[in-house]
TORKOL-4160 file (C-alpha; in steps of 0.2 Angstrom, whole numbers, padded with zeros to 4 digits, m for minus):
68
<pt num="1" X="0458" Y="0223" Z="0138"/>
<pt num="2" X="0439" Y="0221" Z="0138"/>
<pt num="3" X="0430" Y="0223" Z="0154"/>
<pt num="4" X="0416" Y="0210" Z="0157"/>
<pt num="5" X="0400" Y="0216" Z="0166"/>
<pt num="6" X="0398" Y="0206" Z="0182"/>
<pt num="7" X="0380" Y="0204" Z="0179"/>
<pt num="8" X="0383" Y="0193" Z="0164"/>
<pt num="9" X="0386" Y="0178" Z="0175"/>
<pt num="10" X="0375" Y="0175" Z="0191"/>
<pt num="11" X="0376" Y="0160" Z="0202"/>
<pt num="12" X="0359" Y="0153" Z="0208"/>
<pt num="13" X="0350" Y="0138" Z="0215"/>
<pt num="14" X="0344" Y="0126" Z="0202"/>
<pt num="15" X="0327" Y="0124" Z="0210"/>
<pt num="16" X="0324" Y="0142" Z="0212"/>
<pt num="17" X="0327" Y="0144" Z="0194"/>
<pt num="18" X="0315" Y="0131" Z="0189"/>
<pt num="19" X="0302" Y="0139" Z="0200"/>
<pt num="20" X="0305" Y="0157" Z="0192"/>
<pt num="21" X="0311" Y="0164" Z="0208"/>
<pt num="22" X="0327" Y="0172" Z="0199"/>
<pt num="23" X="0327" Y="0190" Z="0194"/>
<pt num="24" X="0335" Y="0197" Z="0178"/>
<pt num="25" X="0351" Y="0206" Z="0184"/>
<pt num="26" X="0347" Y="0220" Z="0172"/>
<pt num="27" X="0328" Y="0224" Z="0174"/>
<pt num="28" X="0322" Y="0213" Z="0188"/>
<pt num="29" X="0310" Y="0203" Z="0178"/>
<pt num="30" X="0308" Y="0185" Z="0184"/>
<pt num="31" X="0316" Y="0172" Z="0173"/>
<pt num="32" X="0316" Y="0153" Z="0172"/>
<pt num="33" X="0317" Y="0138" Z="0161"/>
<pt num="34" X="0307" Y="0146" Z="0146"/>
<pt num="35" X="0320" Y="0159" Z="0144"/>
<pt num="36" X="0334" Y="0147" Z="0142"/>
<pt num="37" X="0343" Y="0148" Z="0125"/>
<pt num="38" X="0357" Y="0135" Z="0128"/>
<pt num="39" X="0361" Y="0123" Z="0142"/>
<pt num="40" X="0379" Y="0119" Z="0146"/>
<pt num="41" X="0382" Y="0101" Z="0149"/>
<pt num="42" X="0401" Y="0099" Z="0148"/>
<pt num="43" X="0406" Y="0101" Z="0166"/>
<pt num="44" X="0402" Y="0090" Z="0181"/>
<pt num="45" X="0394" Y="0086" Z="0193"/>
<pt num="46" X="0376" Y="0086" Z="0187"/>
<pt num="47" X="0372" Y="0093" Z="0169"/>
<pt num="48" X="0366" Y="0105" Z="0166"/>
<pt num="49" X="0378" Y="0115" Z="0176"/>
<pt num="50" X="0374" Y="0132" Z="0168"/>
<pt num="51" X="0362" Y="0139" Z="0155"/>
<pt num="52" X="0362" Y="0154" Z="0144"/>
<pt num="53" X="0346" Y="0165" Z="0147"/>
<pt num="54" X="0338" Y="0179" Z="0137"/>
<pt num="55" X="0327" Y="0190" Z="0147"/>
<pt num="56" X="0310" Y="0190" Z="0140"/>
<pt num="57" X="0307" Y="0208" Z="0145"/>
<pt num="58" X="0323" Y="0218" Z="0142"/>
<pt num="59" X="0332" Y="0205" Z="0130"/>
<pt num="60" X="0348" Y="0205" Z="0139"/>
<pt num="61" X="0358" Y="0189" Z="0138"/>
<pt num="62" X="0367" Y="0182" Z="0153"/>
<pt num="63" X="0373" Y="0165" Z="0160"/>
<pt num="64" X="0366" Y="0157" Z="0175"/>
<pt num="65" X="0377" Y="0145" Z="0185"/>
<pt num="66" X="0368" Y="0132" Z="0195"/>
<pt num="67" X="0375" Y="0129" Z="0213"/>
<pt num="68" X="0377" Y="0111" Z="0218"/>
């Protein structure tokens, strides 16, 4: 069975993400809306509930889940 790296999915406040206050879990670079590669709109309460992000510094891809 494959083991998933716990850094691949982080839970953050949406407003902090919009203000670039969230750090990449791999290299520590600040990430925000410009790093989004895909928004996940299919789960309530308020879309987008999550986004796939590619770090502009190290290139790692991870998922950001927004807290309500």
